BAKOL-483601 format. One record per residue: residue in one letter; chain; x, y, z of N, C-alpha, C in turn. Coordinates in Angstrom, 1 decimal, padded with zeros to 4 digits. Layout:
# BAKOL-483601
REC  code  unit    n_xx    n_yy    n_zz   ca_xx   ca_yy   ca_zz    c_xx    c_yy    c_zz
REC     A     A       X       Y       Z       X       Y       Z       X       Y       Z
...
# end
This chain:
# BAKOL-483601
REC  code  unit    n_xx    n_yy    n_zz   ca_xx   ca_yy   ca_zz    c_xx    c_yy    c_zz
REC     M     A   095.1   094.6   100.9   096.5   094.5   100.3   096.6   093.3   099.6
REC     R     A   095.7   092.9   098.7   095.7   091.7   098.0   097.0   091.6   097.2
REC     G     A   097.6   090.4   097.2   098.9   090.2   096.5   100.1   090.5   097.3
REC     V     A   100.1   091.1   098.4   101.3   091.4   099.2   102.0   090.2   099.6
REC     L     A   101.4   089.1   100.0   102.1   087.9   100.4   102.0   086.8   099.4
REC     T     A   101.8   087.1   098.1   101.6   086.0   097.1   102.8   085.1   097.1
REC     F     A   104.0   085.7   097.0   105.2   084.9   097.0   105.5   084.2   098.3
REC     V     A   105.2   084.8   099.4   105.3   084.2   100.7   104.4   083.0   100.8
REC     A     A   103.2   083.2   100.3   102.2   082.1   100.4   102.7   080.9   099.6
REC     A     A   103.3   081.2   098.4   103.7   080.1   097.6   104.9   079.3   098.2
REC     M     A   105.7   080.0   099.0   106.9   079.4   099.6   106.5   078.6   100.8
REC     T     A   105.4   079.0   101.5   105.0   078.4   102.8   103.8   077.5   102.6
REC     V     A   103.2   077.5   101.4   102.0   076.7   101.1   100.9   077.2   101.9
REC     T     A   100.8   078.5   102.2   099.7   079.0   102.9   098.5   079.1   102.0
REC     A     A   097.3   079.3   102.5   096.1   079.2   101.7   095.9   080.5   100.9
REC     T     A   096.4   081.6   101.3   096.0   082.9   100.6   097.0   083.9   100.8
REC     A     A   097.1   084.9   099.8   097.9   086.0   100.0   097.2   087.1   100.8
REC     I     A   098.0   088.1   101.2   097.4   089.1   102.0   096.3   089.8   101.2
REC     G     A   095.2   089.9   101.8   094.1   090.6   101.2   093.4   089.9   100.0
REC     A     A   093.4   088.6   100.0   092.8   087.9   098.9   091.3   088.0   098.9
REC     G     A   090.9   089.2   098.5   089.5   089.6   098.5   088.7   089.0   097.4
REC     P     A   087.3   089.2   097.4   086.5   088.7   096.3   086.7   089.5   095.1
REC     A     A   086.4   088.8   093.9   086.5   089.5   092.7   085.3   090.5   092.6
REC     T     A   085.7   091.8   092.2   084.7   092.8   092.1   085.0   093.6   090.9
REC     A     A   084.0   094.4   090.5   084.2   095.3   089.4   085.3   096.3   089.6
REC     A     A   085.6   096.6   090.9   086.7   097.5   091.2   088.0   097.0   090.8
REC     Q     A   088.2   095.6   090.6   089.4   095.1   090.2   089.8   095.4   088.8
REC     T     A   088.8   095.7   088.0   089.1   096.0   086.6   088.9   097.5   086.3
REC     A     A   088.5   098.3   087.3   088.3   099.7   087.0   088.9   100.5   088.2
REC     Q     A   090.2   100.9   088.0   090.9   101.6   089.0   090.4   103.1   089.1
REC     A     A   089.9   103.5   090.3   089.4   104.8   090.5   090.6   105.8   090.5
REC     T     A   090.4   106.8   089.7   091.5   107.8   089.7   091.1   109.0   090.5
REC     G     A   089.8   109.3   090.8   089.4   110.4   091.6   089.5   111.7   090.8
REC     P     A   088.8   112.7   091.2   088.8   114.0   090.5   090.2   114.6   090.5
REC     G     A   090.6   115.1   089.4   091.8   115.8   089.3   093.0   115.0   089.2
REC     A     A   092.9   113.6   089.1   094.1   112.8   089.2   095.0   113.0   088.0
REC     G     A   094.5   113.5   086.9   095.4   113.7   085.8   095.8   115.2   085.6
REC     Q     A   095.5   116.0   086.6   095.8   117.4   086.5   097.2   117.7   087.0
REC     A     A   098.1   118.3   086.3   099.4   118.5   086.7   099.5   119.8   087.6
REC     S     A   100.4   119.8   088.5   100.6   121.0   089.3   101.4   122.0   088.6
REC     A     A   101.5   123.2   089.1   102.1   124.3   088.4   103.6   124.1   088.2
REC     T     A   104.2   123.3   089.1   105.6   123.1   089.0   105.8   121.8   088.2
REC     A     A   107.1   121.6   087.7   107.4   120.3   087.1   107.3   119.2   088.1
REC     P     A   106.8   118.0   087.6   106.7   116.9   088.5   108.0   116.5   089.2
REC     A     A   108.0   116.1   090.5   109.2   115.7   091.2   109.6   114.3   090.7
REC     R     A   110.9   114.0   090.9   111.4   112.7   090.5   111.9   112.1   091.8
REC     L     A   112.1   110.8   091.8   112.7   110.1   092.9   114.2   109.8   092.6
REC     P     A   115.1   110.5   093.3   116.5   110.3   093.1   116.9   108.9   093.5
REC     K     A   118.0   108.5   093.0   118.6   107.2   093.4   118.9   107.2   094.9
REC     G     A   118.5   106.1   095.6   118.8   106.0   097.0   117.8   106.7   097.9
REC     F     A   116.6   107.1   097.3   115.7   107.9   098.1   115.0   107.1   099.2
REC     L     A   114.6   105.8   098.9   113.9   105.0   099.8   114.8   104.7   101.0
REC     L     A   114.2   104.5   102.2   114.9   104.2   103.4   115.7   102.9   103.3
REC     D     A   115.0   101.9   102.7   115.6   100.6   102.6   116.3   100.3   101.3
REC     E     A   116.4   101.3   100.4   116.8   101.0   099.0   118.2   100.4   098.9
REC     A     A   119.1   100.9   099.8   120.5   100.4   099.8   120.6   098.9   100.0
REC     K     A   119.6   098.3   100.7   119.7   096.9   101.1   119.7   096.0   099.8
REC     V     A   119.1   096.5   098.7   119.1   095.7   097.5   120.4   095.3   097.0
REC     D     A   121.4   096.1   097.2   122.8   095.8   096.7   123.7   095.3   097.9
REC     G     A   123.1   095.0   099.0   123.9   094.5   100.2   123.9   093.0   100.2
REC     P     A   124.5   092.4   101.2   124.6   091.0   101.3   123.2   090.4   101.7
REC     R     A   123.0   089.1   101.2   121.8   088.5   101.5   122.0   087.0   101.6
REC     R     A   121.1   086.3   102.4   121.2   084.9   102.5   120.4   084.2   101.4
REC     P     A   120.6   082.9   101.1   120.0   082.3   099.9   118.5   082.4   099.9
REC     W     A   117.9   082.4   101.1   116.4   082.4   101.2   115.8   083.8   101.2
REC     E     A   116.7   084.8   101.1   116.2   086.2   101.1   116.0   086.7   099.7
REC     H     A   114.9   087.3   099.4   114.6   087.8   098.0   114.3   089.3   098.2
REC     L     A   115.1   090.1   097.6   115.0   091.6   097.6   114.8   092.1   096.2
REC     K     A   113.9   093.1   096.0   113.6   093.6   094.7   113.3   095.1   094.8
REC     L     A   113.7   095.8   093.8   113.5   097.3   093.7   112.9   097.5   092.3
REC     T     A   111.8   098.2   092.2   111.2   098.5   090.9   110.7   099.9   090.9
REC     D     A   110.8   100.6   089.7   110.2   101.9   089.5   109.0   101.8   088.6
REC     S     A   108.4   100.7   088.5   107.2   100.5   087.6   106.1   101.4   088.1
REC     L     A   105.5   102.2   087.1   104.4   103.0   087.4   103.1   102.2   087.4
REC     N     A   103.1   101.0   087.0   101.9   100.1   086.9   101.7   099.3   088.2
REC     K     A   102.8   099.2   089.0   102.6   098.4   090.2   101.6   099.0   091.2
REC     P     A   100.6   098.2   091.6   099.6   098.8   092.5   100.2   099.2   093.8
REC     L     A   099.4   100.0   094.6   099.9   100.4   095.9   100.0   099.1   096.7
REC     E     A   101.0   099.1   097.6   101.2   097.9   098.5   100.0   097.7   099.5
REC     V     A   099.2   098.7   099.7   098.0   098.5   100.4   096.9   098.3   099.4
REC     N     A   096.5   097.0   099.2   095.7   096.7   098.0   094.6   095.6   098.3
REC     P     A   093.7   095.9   099.2   092.7   094.9   099.6   091.8   094.4   098.5
REC     C     A   091.6   095.1   097.5   090.7   094.6   096.4   091.5   093.8   095.3
REC     G     A   092.8   093.7   095.5   093.6   092.9   094.6   093.8   093.5   093.2
REC     R     A   093.9   094.8   093.1   094.1   095.4   091.8   095.4   094.9   091.1
REC     R     A   095.3   094.6   089.9   096.5   094.1   089.2   097.4   095.2   088.6
REC     T     A   096.9   096.3   088.4   097.7   097.4   087.8   097.2   098.7   088.4
REC     A     A   098.1   099.7   088.4   097.8   101.0   088.9   097.4   101.9   087.8
REC     R     A   096.3   102.6   087.9   095.9   103.6   086.9   095.5   104.9   087.6
REC     D     A   096.4   105.5   088.4   096.0   106.6   089.2   096.7   107.9   088.9
REC     G     A   097.3   107.9   087.7   097.9   109.1   087.2   099.2   109.5   087.8
REC     R     A   099.9   108.6   088.5   101.1   108.9   089.2   102.2   109.4   088.2
REC     S     A   103.1   110.2   088.7   104.2   110.6   087.9   105.5   109.9   088.2
REC     A     A   105.6   109.3   089.4   106.8   108.5   089.7   106.5   107.5   090.8
REC     S     A   107.2   106.4   090.8   106.9   105.3   091.8   108.1   104.5   092.0
REC     R     A   108.4   104.1   093.3   109.5   103.1   093.6   109.0   102.2   094.7
REC     T     A   109.3   100.9   094.6   108.8   100.0   095.5   110.0   099.0   095.9
REC     F     A   110.3   098.9   097.1   111.2   097.9   097.7   110.5   096.8   098.3
REC     T     A   110.8   095.5   098.0   110.2   094.4   098.7   111.3   093.4   099.2
REC     Y     A   111.0   092.8   100.3   111.9   091.8   101.0   111.0   090.6   101.4
REC     V     A   111.4   089.4   100.9   110.7   088.2   101.2   111.7   087.2   101.7
REC     A     A   111.4   086.6   102.9   112.2   085.5   103.4   111.3   084.6   104.2
REC     E     A   111.0   083.4   103.6   110.2   082.4   104.2   108.8   083.0   104.5
REC     T     A   108.4   083.2   105.8   107.1   083.7   106.1   107.1   085.2   106.3
REC     V     A   108.3   085.9   106.1   108.4   087.3   106.3   108.2   088.1   105.0
REC     Y     A   107.5   089.2   105.1   107.3   090.1   104.0   107.5   091.5   104.5
REC     R     A   108.3   092.3   103.8   108.4   093.7   104.2   108.4   094.5   102.9
REC     S     A   107.9   095.7   102.9   107.9   096.5   101.7   107.9   098.0   102.1
REC     E     A   108.5   098.8   101.2   108.5   100.3   101.3   108.2   100.8   099.9
REC     Q     A   107.2   101.7   099.8   106.8   102.2   098.5   106.5   103.7   098.6
REC     V     A   107.0   104.4   097.7   106.8   105.9   097.6   106.2   106.2   096.2
REC     V     A   105.1   106.9   096.1   104.5   107.2   094.9   104.2   108.7   094.8
REC     L     A   104.7   109.4   093.7   104.5   110.8   093.5   103.4   111.0   092.5
REC     Y     A   102.6   112.0   092.8   101.5   112.4   091.9   101.7   113.8   091.4
REC     P     A   101.0   114.1   090.3   101.3   115.4   089.7   100.6   116.6   090.4
REC     S     A   099.8   116.3   091.4   099.1   117.3   092.2   098.7   116.8   093.5
REC     E     A   098.5   117.7   094.5   098.1   117.3   095.8   096.6   116.7   095.7
REC     R     A   095.9   117.2   094.8   094.5   116.7   094.6   094.5   115.3   094.2
REC     A     A   095.4   114.9   093.3   095.5   113.6   092.8   096.0   112.6   093.9
REC     A     A   096.9   113.1   094.8   097.3   112.3   095.9   096.2   112.1   096.9
REC     K     A   095.4   113.1   097.1   094.3   113.0   098.0   093.3   112.0   097.5
REC     A     A   093.1   112.0   096.2   092.2   111.0   095.5   092.7   109.6   095.7
REC     A     A   094.0   109.4   095.6   094.6   108.1   095.8   094.4   107.6   097.2
REC     M     A   094.5   108.5   098.2   094.3   108.1   099.6   092.9   107.8   099.8
REC     E     A   092.0   108.5   099.2   090.6   108.2   099.3   090.2   106.8   098.7
REC     S     A   090.9   106.5   097.6   090.7   105.2   097.0   091.1   104.1   098.0
REC     V     A   092.2   104.3   098.8   092.6   103.3   099.7   091.5   103.1   100.8
REC     R     A   090.9   104.1   101.2   089.8   104.0   102.2   088.6   103.3   101.6
REC     A     A   088.3   103.7   100.3   087.2   103.0   099.7   087.4   101.5   099.4
REC     D     A   088.6   101.2   099.1   088.9   099.8   098.9   088.9   099.0   100.2
REC     L     A   089.3   099.6   101.3   089.2   098.9   102.6   087.7   098.7   103.0
REC     A     A   086.9   099.7   102.7   085.5   099.5   103.0   084.8   098.5   102.1
REC     E     A   085.2   098.4   100.8   084.6   097.5   099.9   085.1   096.1   100.0
REC     C     A   086.4   095.9   100.3   087.0   094.6   100.3   087.6   094.2   101.6
REC     G     A   087.1   094.8   102.7   087.7   094.6   104.0   087.5   093.3   104.7
REC     T     A   086.5   092.5   104.2   086.3   091.2   104.7   085.9   090.2   103.6
REC     G     A   086.1   089.0   103.8   085.7   088.0   102.8   086.3   086.7   102.9
REC     G     A   086.0   085.8   102.0   086.6   084.5   102.0   086.0   083.5   102.9
REC     R     A   086.3   082.2   102.8   085.8   081.2   103.6   087.0   080.2   104.0
REC     G     A   086.8   079.6   105.2   087.8   078.7   105.6   089.2   079.2   105.6
REC     P     A   090.1   078.5   104.9   091.5   079.0   104.9   091.7   080.2   104.0
REC     N     A   090.7   080.6   103.3   090.7   081.8   102.4   090.1   083.0   103.1
REC     R     A   089.7   082.9   104.3   089.0   084.0   104.9   090.1   085.1   105.3
REC     Y     A   089.7   086.3   105.3   090.5   087.4   105.7   089.7   088.6   106.2
REC     S     A   090.3   089.5   106.9   089.7   090.8   107.3   090.7   091.8   107.5
REC     Y     A   090.3   093.1   107.4   091.1   094.2   107.6   090.5   095.1   108.7
REC     R     A   091.3   095.8   109.5   090.9   096.9   110.4   091.8   098.0   110.2
REC     W     A   091.3   099.2   110.4   092.2   100.4   110.1   091.8   101.5   111.0
REC     K     A   092.7   102.4   111.3   092.5   103.6   112.1   093.3   104.8   111.5
REC     S     A   092.8   106.0   111.7   093.6   107.1   111.4   094.8   107.3   112.3
REC     T     A   095.9   107.8   111.7   097.2   108.0   112.5   097.7   109.4   112.2
REC     A     A   098.3   110.0   113.2   098.8   111.4   113.1   100.2   111.4   112.5
REC     I     A   100.2   111.3   111.2   101.5   111.4   110.5   101.2   112.2   109.2
REC     G     A   102.1   113.0   108.8   102.0   113.8   107.6   100.7   114.6   107.5
REC     D     A   100.1   114.6   106.3   098.8   115.3   106.1   097.7   114.4   106.5
REC     E     A   097.8   113.1   106.2   096.8   112.2   106.6   097.4   110.8   106.5
REC     A     A   097.0   109.9   107.4   097.6   108.6   107.4   096.7   107.5   108.0
REC     L     A   096.9   106.3   107.7   096.2   105.2   108.3   097.2   104.1   108.7
REC     R     A   096.8   103.4   109.8   097.5   102.2   110.2   096.5   101.1   110.0
REC     I     A   096.9   100.0   109.4   096.0   098.9   108.9   096.5   097.6   109.4
REC     G     A   095.6   096.8   109.9   095.9   095.4   110.3   095.2   094.4   109.4
REC     G     A   096.0   093.5   108.8   095.4   092.5   108.0   095.4   091.1   108.7
REC     F     A   094.3   090.4   108.7   094.2   089.2   109.5   093.8   088.0   108.5
REC     F     A   094.7   087.0   108.4   094.6   085.9   107.5   094.7   084.6   108.2
REC     F     A   094.4   083.5   107.5   094.4   082.2   108.1   095.7   081.8   108.8
REC     E     A   096.8   082.1   108.1   098.1   081.7   108.7   099.1   082.9   108.8
REC     N     A   098.6   084.1   108.8   099.5   085.2   108.8   098.7   086.5   109.2
REC     R     A   099.5   087.5   109.6   098.9   088.8   109.8   099.9   089.9   109.3
REC     S     A   099.3   091.0   109.0   100.2   092.1   108.4   099.9   093.4   109.1
REC     R     A   100.9   094.2   109.1   100.8   095.6   109.6   101.2   096.6   108.5
REC     T     A   100.4   097.6   108.3   100.6   098.5   107.2   100.4   100.0   107.7
REC     V     A   101.3   100.9   107.3   101.0   102.3   107.5   101.1   103.0   106.1
REC     V     A   100.1   103.7   105.8   100.1   104.5   104.6   100.0   106.0   104.9
REC     V     A   100.8   106.9   104.4   100.8   108.3   104.8   100.8   109.1   103.5
REC     R     A   100.1   110.2   103.5   100.1   111.2   102.4   100.8   112.4   102.9
REC     K     A   101.7   112.9   102.2   102.4   114.2   102.5   102.4   115.0   101.2
REC     G     A   101.6   116.1   101.1   101.5   116.9   099.9   101.0   116.0   098.8
REC     S     A   101.8   116.0   097.7   101.3   115.2   096.5   102.0   113.8   096.4
REC     A     A   102.3   113.3   097.5   103.0   111.9   097.5   102.4   111.0   098.6
REC     L     A   102.4   109.7   098.3   102.0   108.7   099.3   103.3   107.8   099.6
REC     A     A   103.3   107.3   100.8   104.3   106.3   101.2   103.6   105.2   101.9
REC     V     A   104.1   104.0   101.7   103.4   102.8   102.2   104.5   101.9   102.9
REC     Y     A   104.3   101.5   104.1   105.2   100.6   104.8   104.4   099.3   105.2
REC     V     A   104.9   098.2   104.9   104.2   096.9   105.2   105.2   095.9   105.9
REC     R     A   104.7   095.3   106.9   105.5   094.2   107.6   104.5   093.1   108.0
REC     T     A   104.9   091.8   107.9   104.1   090.8   108.5   104.5   090.8   110.0
REC     G     A   103.6   090.1   110.8   103.9   090.1   112.2   102.6   090.3   113.1
REC     L     A   102.8   090.2   114.3   101.7   090.2   115.3   101.0   091.6   115.2
REC     V     A   099.7   091.5   115.1   098.8   092.7   115.3   097.5   092.2   115.8
REC     T     A   096.9   092.9   116.8   095.6   092.6   117.4   094.6   093.5   116.8
REC     K     A   093.3   093.2   117.0   092.2   093.9   116.3   092.1   095.3   116.8
REC     S     A   092.6   095.6   118.0   092.5   097.0   118.5   093.5   097.9   117.8
REC     L     A   094.5   097.4   117.1   095.5   098.1   116.4   096.3   099.1   117.2
REC     P     A   096.8   098.7   118.4   097.5   099.6   119.2   098.8   100.2   118.5
REC     A     A   099.0   101.4   118.7   100.1   102.1   118.0   101.5   101.4   118.3
REC     S     A   101.6   100.8   119.5   102.8   100.1   119.9   103.2   099.0   118.9
REC     Q     A   102.2   098.3   118.3   102.5   097.2   117.4   102.9   097.8   116.0
REC     F     A   102.7   099.0   115.8   103.1   099.6   114.5   104.3   100.6   114.6
REC     R     A   104.9   100.5   115.7   106.0   101.5   116.0   107.1   101.6   115.0
REC     P     A   107.7   100.5   114.5   108.7   100.7   113.5   108.2   101.3   112.2
REC     L     A   107.0   100.9   111.8   106.4   101.4   110.5   106.0   102.9   110.7
REC     I     A   105.5   103.3   111.8   105.2   104.7   112.1   106.5   105.5   112.1
REC     K     A   107.5   105.0   112.7   108.8   105.7   112.6   109.3   106.0   111.2
REC     D     A   109.2   104.9   110.4   109.7   105.1   109.0   108.8   106.0   108.2
REC     A     A   107.5   105.9   108.5   106.5   106.8   107.8   106.7   108.2   108.1
REC     R     A   107.0   108.5   109.4   107.3   109.9   109.8   108.6   110.4   109.1
REC     T     A   109.6   109.6   109.1   110.9   110.0   108.5   110.7   110.3   107.0
REC     M     A   109.9   109.4   106.3   109.7   109.6   104.9   108.8   110.8   104.7
REC     A     A   107.8   111.1   105.5   106.9   112.2   105.3   107.7   113.5   105.3
REC     A     A   108.7   113.6   106.2   109.6   114.8   106.3   110.5   114.8   105.1
REC     K     A   111.0   113.7   104.7   112.0   113.6   103.5   111.3   114.0   102.2
REC     L     A   110.0   113.7   102.1   109.3   114.0   100.9   109.3   115.5   100.6
REC     C     A   109.3   116.3   101.6   109.2   117.7   101.4   110.5   118.3   100.9
REC     D     A   111.6   117.5   100.8   112.8   117.9   100.2   112.7   117.8   098.6
REC     L     A   111.7   117.1   098.1   111.5   117.0   096.7   110.8   118.2   096.2
REC     P     A   111.2   118.8   095.1   110.5   120.0   094.6   109.1   119.7   094.2
REC     G     A   108.2   120.6   094.7   106.8   120.5   094.3   105.9   119.5   095.1
REC     V     A   106.5   118.8   096.0   105.7   117.8   096.7   104.9   118.5   097.9
REC     C     A   105.5   119.3   098.6   104.9   120.0   099.7   104.7   121.5   099.4
REC     R     A   103.6   122.0   099.8   103.4   123.5   099.7   104.2   124.3   100.6
REC     R     A   104.8   125.3   100.1   105.7   126.1   101.0   105.0   127.4   101.4
# end
């Protein structure tokens, strides 16, 4: 998940952002997977205003040290990004990302729609490939590692622990039909990745997996 804590690291003078992995050829060549550009038979779904679970917080009250942002950029990489890709090139048709930063705290919610289930499966496979390729690295204060396990949510899902010099992260990524949803929080996680440590993220991922099927064309009927 390279880049997830870049802003947090700058604020707290920590040594590295989440997933500050080694530079690899994968950083400049985003895998699209077979069929990533193929459209489904129905018109691509859109993300209506207010669709994210945390979206309303952007317009709510905040303290001076809290930074909230909402973006629909199609180029923003997935929030689970161990190889530190700078831009997304996975053929997505819609994307929305909510981020919250406050001192050492980072939270995010991201939903990405793809033109077909095959393209979404390819994107999920790219997450697994990136974890395998960039799952460990660095030295001293720059060292990092990731661990991950399959999780019973949606059509397929992973829970991921990120371990860094001065911080840790918990991530759940779920695919439902032709869409992916990603939930990230800093906080305690141990290497065995017990589900209890991911409970709030798993709850949100389950809620979103069900909600995604309300969008036309995302889930097969």
